[in-house]
PyMOL Python script that loads the backbone (N, CA, C, O; Angstrom):
from pymol import cmd

cmd.read_pdbstr("""\
ATOM      1  N   MET A   1      28.020-332.502  66.696  1.00  0.00           N
ATOM      2  CA  MET A   1      28.781-331.701  67.617  1.00  0.00           C
ATOM      3  C   MET A   1      27.800-330.909  68.485  1.00  0.00           C
ATOM      4  O   MET A   1      26.876-330.279  67.970  1.00  0.00           O
ATOM      5  N   TYR A   2      28.001-330.944  69.762  1.00  0.00           N
ATOM      6  CA  TYR A   2      27.127-330.272  70.711  1.00  0.00           C
ATOM      7  C   TYR A   2      27.732-328.928  71.108  1.00  0.00           C
ATOM      8  O   TYR A   2      28.905-328.848  71.473  1.00  0.00           O
ATOM      9  N   ILE A   3      26.914-327.870  71.033  1.00  0.00           N
ATOM     10  CA  ILE A   3      27.353-326.547  71.479  1.00  0.00           C
ATOM     11  C   ILE A   3      26.478-326.162  72.669  1.00  0.00           C
ATOM     12  O   ILE A   3      25.255-326.091  72.549  1.00  0.00           O
ATOM     13  N   ASP A   4      27.095-325.921  73.790  1.00  0.00           N
ATOM     14  CA  ASP A   4      26.405-325.516  75.007  1.00  0.00           C
ATOM     15  C   ASP A   4      25.648-324.212  74.737  1.00  0.00           C
ATOM     16  O   ASP A   4      26.150-323.361  74.003  1.00  0.00           O
ATOM     17  N   PRO A   5      24.450-324.033  75.313  1.00  0.00           N
ATOM     18  CA  PRO A   5      23.688-322.797  75.083  1.00  0.00           C
ATOM     19  C   PRO A   5      24.468-321.524  75.420  1.00  0.00           C
ATOM     20  O   PRO A   5      24.357-320.531  74.701  1.00  0.00           O
ATOM     21  N   ASN A   6      25.243-321.536  76.484  1.00  0.00           N
ATOM     22  CA  ASN A   6      26.021-320.354  76.837  1.00  0.00           C
ATOM     23  C   ASN A   6      27.086-320.067  75.779  1.00  0.00           C
ATOM     24  O   ASN A   6      27.331-318.910  75.436  1.00  0.00           O
ATOM     25  N   THR A   7      27.713-321.119  75.268  1.00  0.00           N
ATOM     26  CA  THR A   7      28.727-320.947  74.220  1.00  0.00           C
ATOM     27  C   THR A   7      28.082-320.395  72.955  1.00  0.00           C
ATOM     28  O   THR A   7      28.653-319.524  72.298  1.00  0.00           O
ATOM     29  N   GLY A   8      26.907-320.890  72.612  1.00  0.00           N
ATOM     30  CA  GLY A   8      26.191-320.390  71.445  1.00  0.00           C
ATOM     31  C   GLY A   8      25.839-318.921  71.589  1.00  0.00           C
ATOM     32  O   GLY A   8      25.917-318.166  70.620  1.00  0.00           O
ATOM     33  N   GLY A   9      25.453-318.510  72.783  1.00  0.00           N
ATOM     34  CA  GLY A   9      25.133-317.101  73.030  1.00  0.00           C
ATOM     35  C   GLY A   9      26.345-316.208  72.895  1.00  0.00           C
ATOM     36  O   GLY A   9      26.264-315.112  72.340  1.00  0.00           O
ATOM     37  N   ILE A  10      27.480-316.684  73.411  1.00  0.00           N
ATOM     38  CA  ILE A  10      28.714-315.906  73.288  1.00  0.00           C
ATOM     39  C   ILE A  10      29.131-315.795  71.826  1.00  0.00           C
ATOM     40  O   ILE A  10      29.524-314.723  71.367  1.00  0.00           O
ATOM     41  N   LEU A  11      29.043-316.903  71.100  1.00  0.00           N
ATOM     42  CA  LEU A  11      29.391-316.877  69.667  1.00  0.00           C
ATOM     43  C   LEU A  11      28.494-315.901  68.909  1.00  0.00           C
ATOM     44  O   LEU A  11      28.963-315.149  68.055  1.00  0.00           O
ATOM     45  N   PHE A  12      27.202-315.921  69.229  1.00  0.00           N
ATOM     46  CA  PHE A  12      26.271-315.000  68.579  1.00  0.00           C
ATOM     47  C   PHE A  12      26.632-313.557  68.877  1.00  0.00           C
ATOM     48  O   PHE A  12      26.603-312.719  67.976  1.00  0.00           O
ATOM     49  N   GLN A  13      26.973-313.245  70.123  1.00  0.00           N
ATOM     50  CA  GLN A  13      27.334-311.877  70.488  1.00  0.00           C
ATOM     51  C   GLN A  13      28.608-311.427  69.779  1.00  0.00           C
ATOM     52  O   GLN A  13      28.709-310.279  69.347  1.00  0.00           O
ATOM     53  N   VAL A  14      29.581-312.332  69.660  1.00  0.00           N
ATOM     54  CA  VAL A  14      30.823-311.993  68.967  1.00  0.00           C
ATOM     55  C   VAL A  14      30.544-311.730  67.489  1.00  0.00           C
ATOM     56  O   VAL A  14      31.032-310.747  66.930  1.00  0.00           O
ATOM     57  N   LEU A  15      29.763-312.602  66.856  1.00  0.00           N
ATOM     58  CA  LEU A  15      29.433-312.413  65.438  1.00  0.00           C
ATOM     59  C   LEU A  15      28.614-311.138  65.223  1.00  0.00           C
ATOM     60  O   LEU A  15      28.810-310.446  64.224  1.00  0.00           O
ATOM     61  N   ALA A  16      27.708-310.820  66.137  1.00  0.00           N
ATOM     62  CA  ALA A  16      26.916-309.590  66.019  1.00  0.00           C
ATOM     63  C   ALA A  16      27.816-308.368  66.137  1.00  0.00           C
ATOM     64  O   ALA A  16      27.634-307.391  65.411  1.00  0.00           O
ATOM     65  N   GLY A  17      28.784-308.414  67.046  1.00  0.00           N
ATOM     66  CA  GLY A  17      29.727-307.300  67.193  1.00  0.00           C
ATOM     67  C   GLY A  17      30.590-307.114  65.962  1.00  0.00           C
ATOM     68  O   GLY A  17      30.836-305.985  65.537  1.00  0.00           O
ATOM     69  N   ILE A  18      31.053-308.217  65.387  1.00  0.00           N
ATOM     70  CA  ILE A  18      31.867-308.136  64.167  1.00  0.00           C
ATOM     71  C   ILE A  18      31.045-307.557  63.024  1.00  0.00           C
ATOM     72  O   ILE A  18      31.527-306.698  62.287  1.00  0.00           O
ATOM     73  N   LEU A  19      29.810-308.019  62.871  1.00  0.00           N
ATOM     74  CA  LEU A  19      28.937-307.508  61.809  1.00  0.00           C
ATOM     75  C   LEU A  19      28.655-306.015  61.992  1.00  0.00           C
ATOM     76  O   LEU A  19      28.667-305.260  61.020  1.00  0.00           O
ATOM     77  N   ALA A  20      28.404-305.591  63.224  1.00  0.00           N
ATOM     78  CA  ALA A  20      28.142-304.174  63.490  1.00  0.00           C
ATOM     79  C   ALA A  20      29.376-303.326  63.179  1.00  0.00           C
ATOM     80  O   ALA A  20      29.257-302.237  62.618  1.00  0.00           O
ATOM     81  N   THR A  21      30.554-303.822  63.542  1.00  0.00           N
ATOM     82  CA  THR A  21      31.790-303.085  63.268  1.00  0.00           C
ATOM     83  C   THR A  21      32.030-302.960  61.772  1.00  0.00           C
ATOM     84  O   THR A  21      32.359-301.880  61.280  1.00  0.00           O
ATOM     85  N   LEU A  22      31.868-304.063  61.048  1.00  0.00           N
ATOM     86  CA  LEU A  22      32.084-304.026  59.599  1.00  0.00           C
ATOM     87  C   LEU A  22      31.097-303.091  58.903  1.00  0.00           C
ATOM     88  O   LEU A  22      31.479-302.350  57.998  1.00  0.00           O
ATOM     89  N   SER A  23      29.837-303.121  59.318  1.00  0.00           N
ATOM     90  CA  SER A  23      28.856-302.236  58.680  1.00  0.00           C
ATOM     91  C   SER A  23      29.160-300.768  59.003  1.00  0.00           C
ATOM     92  O   SER A  23      28.967-299.897  58.154  1.00  0.00           O
ATOM     93  N   GLY A  24      29.630-300.492  60.210  1.00  0.00           N
ATOM     94  CA  GLY A  24      30.002-299.119  60.562  1.00  0.00           C
ATOM     95  C   GLY A  24      31.180-298.628  59.746  1.00  0.00           C
ATOM     96  O   GLY A  24      31.185-297.488  59.279  1.00  0.00           O
ATOM     97  N   VAL A  25      32.184-299.483  59.569  1.00  0.00           N
ATOM     98  CA  VAL A  25      33.357-299.108  58.767  1.00  0.00           C
ATOM     99  C   VAL A  25      32.947-298.864  57.322  1.00  0.00           C
ATOM    100  O   VAL A  25      33.378-297.886  56.711  1.00  0.00           O
ATOM    101  N   LEU A  26      32.113-299.751  56.770  1.00  0.00           N
ATOM    102  CA  LEU A  26      31.655-299.560  55.389  1.00  0.00           C
ATOM    103  C   LEU A  26      30.864-298.265  55.247  1.00  0.00           C
ATOM    104  O   LEU A  26      31.028-297.549  54.259  1.00  0.00           O
ATOM    105  N   PHE A  27      30.014-297.956  56.213  1.00  0.00           N
ATOM    106  CA  PHE A  27      29.240-296.718  56.160  1.00  0.00           C
ATOM    107  C   PHE A  27      30.153-295.503  56.261  1.00  0.00           C
ATOM    108  O   PHE A  27      29.981-294.531  55.524  1.00  0.00           O
ATOM    109  N   PHE A  28      31.119-295.554  57.166  1.00  0.00           N
ATOM    110  CA  PHE A  28      32.013-294.418  57.397  1.00  0.00           C
ATOM    111  C   PHE A  28      32.882-294.130  56.178  1.00  0.00           C
ATOM    112  O   PHE A  28      33.110-292.968  55.842  1.00  0.00           O
ATOM    113  N   PHE A  29      33.370-295.178  55.512  1.00  0.00           N
ATOM    114  CA  PHE A  29      34.261-295.009  54.372  1.00  0.00           C
ATOM    115  C   PHE A  29      33.565-295.228  53.028  1.00  0.00           C
ATOM    116  O   PHE A  29      34.236-295.461  52.022  1.00  0.00           O
ATOM    117  N   SER A  30      32.243-295.158  52.994  1.00  0.00           N
ATOM    118  CA  SER A  30      31.510-295.478  51.771  1.00  0.00           C
ATOM    119  C   SER A  30      31.873-294.547  50.606  1.00  0.00           C
ATOM    120  O   SER A  30      31.974-295.003  49.467  1.00  0.00           O
ATOM    121  N   ARG A  31      32.068-293.270  50.870  1.00  0.00           N
ATOM    122  CA  ARG A  31      32.396-292.336  49.797  1.00  0.00           C
ATOM    123  C   ARG A  31      33.767-292.668  49.192  1.00  0.00           C
ATOM    124  O   ARG A  31      33.921-292.683  47.971  1.00  0.00           O
ATOM    125  N   LYS A  32      34.749-292.931  50.041  1.00  0.00           N
ATOM    126  CA  LYS A  32      36.085-293.255  49.548  1.00  0.00           C
ATOM    127  C   LYS A  32      36.086-294.580  48.798  1.00  0.00           C
ATOM    128  O   LYS A  32      36.799-294.729  47.806  1.00  0.00           O
ATOM    129  N   ILE A  33      35.297-295.539  49.262  1.00  0.00           N
ATOM    130  CA  ILE A  33      35.204-296.831  48.582  1.00  0.00           C
ATOM    131  C   ILE A  33      34.593-296.648  47.196  1.00  0.00           C
ATOM    132  O   ILE A  33      35.098-297.194  46.215  1.00  0.00           O
ATOM    133  N   ARG A  34      33.494-295.870  47.112  1.00  0.00           N
ATOM    134  CA  ARG A  34      32.855-295.624  45.815  1.00  0.00           C
ATOM    135  C   ARG A  34      33.788-294.894  44.857  1.00  0.00           C
ATOM    136  O   ARG A  34      33.849-295.229  43.674  1.00  0.00           O
ATOM    137  N   GLU A  35      34.518-293.896  45.362  1.00  0.00           N
ATOM    138  CA  GLU A  35      35.450-293.158  44.503  1.00  0.00           C
ATOM    139  C   GLU A  35      36.564-294.071  44.002  1.00  0.00           C
ATOM    140  O   GLU A  35      36.947-293.997  42.834  1.00  0.00           O
ATOM    141  N   GLY A  36      37.081-294.924  44.867  1.00  0.00           N
ATOM    142  CA  GLY A  36      38.135-295.853  44.464  1.00  0.00           C
ATOM    143  C   GLY A  36      37.649-296.840  43.428  1.00  0.00           C
ATOM    144  O   GLY A  36      38.361-297.129  42.467  1.00  0.00           O
ATOM    145  N   LEU A  37      36.429-297.370  43.611  1.00  0.00           N
ATOM    146  CA  LEU A  37      35.874-298.301  42.628  1.00  0.00           C
ATOM    147  C   LEU A  37      35.628-297.607  41.286  1.00  0.00           C
ATOM    148  O   LEU A  37      35.881-298.189  40.231  1.00  0.00           O
ATOM    149  N   ALA A  38      35.143-296.383  41.324  1.00  0.00           N
ATOM    150  CA  ALA A  38      34.900-295.644  40.080  1.00  0.00           C
ATOM    151  C   ALA A  38      36.219-295.379  39.364  1.00  0.00           C
ATOM    152  O   ALA A  38      36.287-295.470  38.138  1.00  0.00           O
ATOM    153  N   ARG A  39      37.263-295.054  40.113  1.00  0.00           N
ATOM    154  CA  ARG A  39      38.584-294.811  39.522  1.00  0.00           C
ATOM    155  C   ARG A  39      39.117-296.089  38.868  1.00  0.00           C
ATOM    156  O   ARG A  39      39.688-296.045  37.778  1.00  0.00           O
ATOM    157  N   MET A  40      38.926-297.223  39.541  1.00  0.00           N
ATOM    158  CA  MET A  40      39.375-298.502  38.973  1.00  0.00           C
ATOM    159  C   MET A  40      38.602-298.837  37.705  1.00  0.00           C
ATOM    160  O   MET A  40      39.182-299.316  36.730  1.00  0.00           O
ATOM    161  N   ARG A  41      37.283-298.585  37.713  1.00  0.00           N
ATOM    162  CA  ARG A  41      36.472-298.853  36.519  1.00  0.00           C
ATOM    163  C   ARG A  41      36.931-298.005  35.337  1.00  0.00           C
ATOM    164  O   ARG A  41      37.016-298.495  34.211  1.00  0.00           O
ATOM    165  N   ARG A  42      37.231-296.713  35.598  1.00  0.00           N
ATOM    166  CA  ARG A  42      37.693-295.839  34.519  1.00  0.00           C
ATOM    167  C   ARG A  42      38.993-296.344  33.929  1.00  0.00           C
ATOM    168  O   ARG A  42      39.176-296.312  32.712  1.00  0.00           O
ATOM    169  N   LYS A  43      39.900-296.813  34.779  1.00  0.00           N
ATOM    170  CA  LYS A  43      41.180-297.317  34.288  1.00  0.00           C
ATOM    171  C   LYS A  43      40.984-298.581  33.463  1.00  0.00           C
ATOM    172  O   LYS A  43      41.662-298.773  32.454  1.00  0.00           O
ATOM    173  N   LEU A  44      40.063-299.445  33.881  1.00  0.00           N
ATOM    174  CA  LEU A  44      39.829-300.695  33.172  1.00  0.00           C
ATOM    175  C   LEU A  44      39.106-300.485  31.842  1.00  0.00           C
ATOM    176  O   LEU A  44      39.255-301.296  30.928  1.00  0.00           O
ATOM    177  N   ARG A  45      38.332-299.420  31.722  1.00  0.00           N
ATOM    178  CA  ARG A  45      37.565-299.164  30.496  1.00  0.00           C
ATOM    179  C   ARG A  45      38.435-298.712  29.335  1.00  0.00           C
ATOM    180  O   ARG A  45      38.016-298.820  28.182  1.00  0.00           O
ATOM    181  N   GLY A  46      39.602-298.221  29.595  1.00  0.00           N
ATOM    182  CA  GLY A  46      40.425-297.806  28.478  1.00  0.00           C
ATOM    183  C   GLY A  46      41.423-296.734  28.836  1.00  0.00           C
ATOM    184  O   GLY A  46      41.999-296.108  27.946  1.00  0.00           O
ATOM    185  N   GLY A  47      41.636-296.511  30.080  1.00  0.00           N
ATOM    186  CA  GLY A  47      42.645-295.555  30.491  1.00  0.00           C
ATOM    187  C   GLY A  47      42.289-294.121  30.219  1.00  0.00           C
ATOM    188  O   GLY A  47      43.167-293.299  29.954  1.00  0.00           O
ATOM    189  N   GLU A  48      40.997-293.803  30.280  1.00  0.00           N
ATOM    190  CA  GLU A  48      40.605-292.407  30.083  1.00  0.00           C
ATOM    191  C   GLU A  48      41.279-291.556  31.150  1.00  0.00           C
ATOM    192  O   GLU A  48      41.500-292.017  32.270  1.00  0.00           O
ATOM    193  N   GLU A  49      41.600-290.334  30.809  1.00  0.00           N
ATOM    194  CA  GLU A  49      42.246-289.453  31.770  1.00  0.00           C
ATOM    195  C   GLU A  49      41.292-289.186  32.925  1.00  0.00           C
ATOM    196  O   GLU A  49      40.094-288.980  32.730  1.00  0.00           O
ATOM    197  N   GLU A  50      41.850-289.194  34.135  1.00  0.00           N
ATOM    198  CA  GLU A  50      41.029-288.910  35.299  1.00  0.00           C
ATOM    199  C   GLU A  50      40.662-287.442  35.347  1.00  0.00           C
ATOM    200  O   GLU A  50      41.507-286.561  35.188  1.00  0.00           O
ATOM    201  N   LYS A  51      39.385-287.203  35.569  1.00  0.00           N
ATOM    202  CA  LYS A  51      38.928-285.824  35.724  1.00  0.00           C
ATOM    203  C   LYS A  51      39.008-285.476  37.197  1.00  0.00           C
ATOM    204  O   LYS A  51      38.802-286.331  38.058  1.00  0.00           O
ATOM    205  N   GLU A  52      39.304-284.227  37.481  1.00  0.00           N
ATOM    206  CA  GLU A  52      39.421-283.806  38.869  1.00  0.00           C
ATOM    207  C   GLU A  52      38.056-283.874  39.526  1.00  0.00           C
ATOM    208  O   GLU A  52      37.072-283.352  39.002  1.00  0.00           O
ATOM    209  N   TYR A  53      38.011-284.517  40.670  1.00  0.00           N
ATOM    210  CA  TYR A  53      36.757-284.653  41.406  1.00  0.00           C
ATOM    211  C   TYR A  53      36.497-283.385  42.196  1.00  0.00           C
ATOM    212  O   TYR A  53      37.334-282.949  42.987  1.00  0.00           O
ATOM    213  N   THR A  54      35.320-282.791  41.974  1.00  0.00           N
ATOM    214  CA  THR A  54      34.948-281.616  42.766  1.00  0.00           C
ATOM    215  C   THR A  54      33.635-281.923  43.450  1.00  0.00           C
ATOM    216  O   THR A  54      32.635-282.206  42.790  1.00  0.00           O
ATOM    217  N   SER A  55      33.632-281.868  44.733  1.00  0.00           N
ATOM    218  CA  SER A  55      32.409-282.113  45.483  1.00  0.00           C
ATOM    219  C   SER A  55      31.632-280.806  45.611  1.00  0.00           C
ATOM    220  O   SER A  55      32.135-279.734  45.276  1.00  0.00           O
ATOM    221  N   SER A  56      30.424-280.911  46.092  1.00  0.00           N
ATOM    222  CA  SER A  56      29.603-279.711  46.256  1.00  0.00           C
ATOM    223  C   SER A  56      30.221-278.773  47.288  1.00  0.00           C
ATOM    224  O   SER A  56      30.027-277.559  47.220  1.00  0.00           O
ATOM    225  N   LYS A  57      30.973-279.336  48.253  1.00  0.00           N
ATOM    226  CA  LYS A  57      31.626-278.485  49.248  1.00  0.00           C
ATOM    227  C   LYS A  57      32.699-277.624  48.581  1.00  0.00           C
ATOM    228  O   LYS A  57      32.826-276.439  48.890  1.00  0.00           O
ATOM    229  N   ASP A  58      33.474-278.220  47.663  1.00  0.00           N
ATOM    230  CA  ASP A  58      34.521-277.470  46.983  1.00  0.00           C
ATOM    231  C   ASP A  58      33.921-276.344  46.140  1.00  0.00           C
ATOM    232  O   ASP A  58      34.455-275.235  46.103  1.00  0.00           O
ATOM    233  N   VAL A  59      32.815-276.637  45.467  1.00  0.00           N
ATOM    234  CA  VAL A  59      32.175-275.651  44.614  1.00  0.00           C
ATOM    235  C   VAL A  59      31.642-274.505  45.468  1.00  0.00           C
ATOM    236  O   VAL A  59      31.781-273.340  45.095  1.00  0.00           O
ATOM    237  N   SER A  60      31.034-274.825  46.611  1.00  0.00           N
ATOM    238  CA  SER A  60      30.477-273.760  47.443  1.00  0.00           C
ATOM    239  C   SER A  60      31.556-272.909  48.053  1.00  0.00           C
ATOM    240  O   SER A  60      31.343-271.714  48.259  1.00  0.00           O
ATOM    241  N   ARG A  61      32.726-273.481  48.356  1.00  0.00           N
ATOM    242  CA  ARG A  61      33.831-272.695  48.893  1.00  0.00           C
ATOM    243  C   ARG A  61      34.361-271.716  47.860  1.00  0.00           C
ATOM    244  O   ARG A  61      34.701-270.579  48.184  1.00  0.00           O
ATOM    245  N   ARG A  62      34.429-272.163  46.624  1.00  0.00           N
ATOM    246  CA  ARG A  62      34.943-271.298  45.555  1.00  0.00           C
ATOM    247  C   ARG A  62      34.005-270.140  45.266  1.00  0.00           C
ATOM    248  O   ARG A  62      34.450-269.067  44.860  1.00  0.00           O
ATOM    249  N   ALA A  63      32.695-270.351  45.473  1.00  0.00           N
ATOM    250  CA  ALA A  63      31.721-269.319  45.152  1.00  0.00           C
ATOM    251  C   ALA A  63      31.767-268.167  46.138  1.00  0.00           C
ATOM    252  O   ALA A  63      31.390-267.044  45.801  1.00  0.00           O
ATOM    253  N   HIS A  64      32.231-268.435  47.364  1.00  0.00           N
ATOM    254  CA  HIS A  64      32.248-267.362  48.369  1.00  0.00           C
ATOM    255  C   HIS A  64      33.451-266.558  48.267  1.00  0.00           C
ATOM    256  O   HIS A  64      33.629-265.613  49.035  1.00  0.00           O
TER     257      HIS A  64
END
""", "prot")
cmd.dss("prot")
cmd.show_as("cartoon", "prot")
cmd.util.cbc("prot")
cmd.orient("prot")
């Protein structure tokens, strides 16, 4: 199958844009993804009760 050089360039640009978008979304939502995966792992390990998640921001707000 022959792909014209211009078509190959367009395909490359589209794939590069998709890859950049996906990596940006993963970076932006990385904390929520990690928390969700950790929650799923805890449930699969034996149904341990979920502990309340407190971030450093929550702790610093309470201290003031």
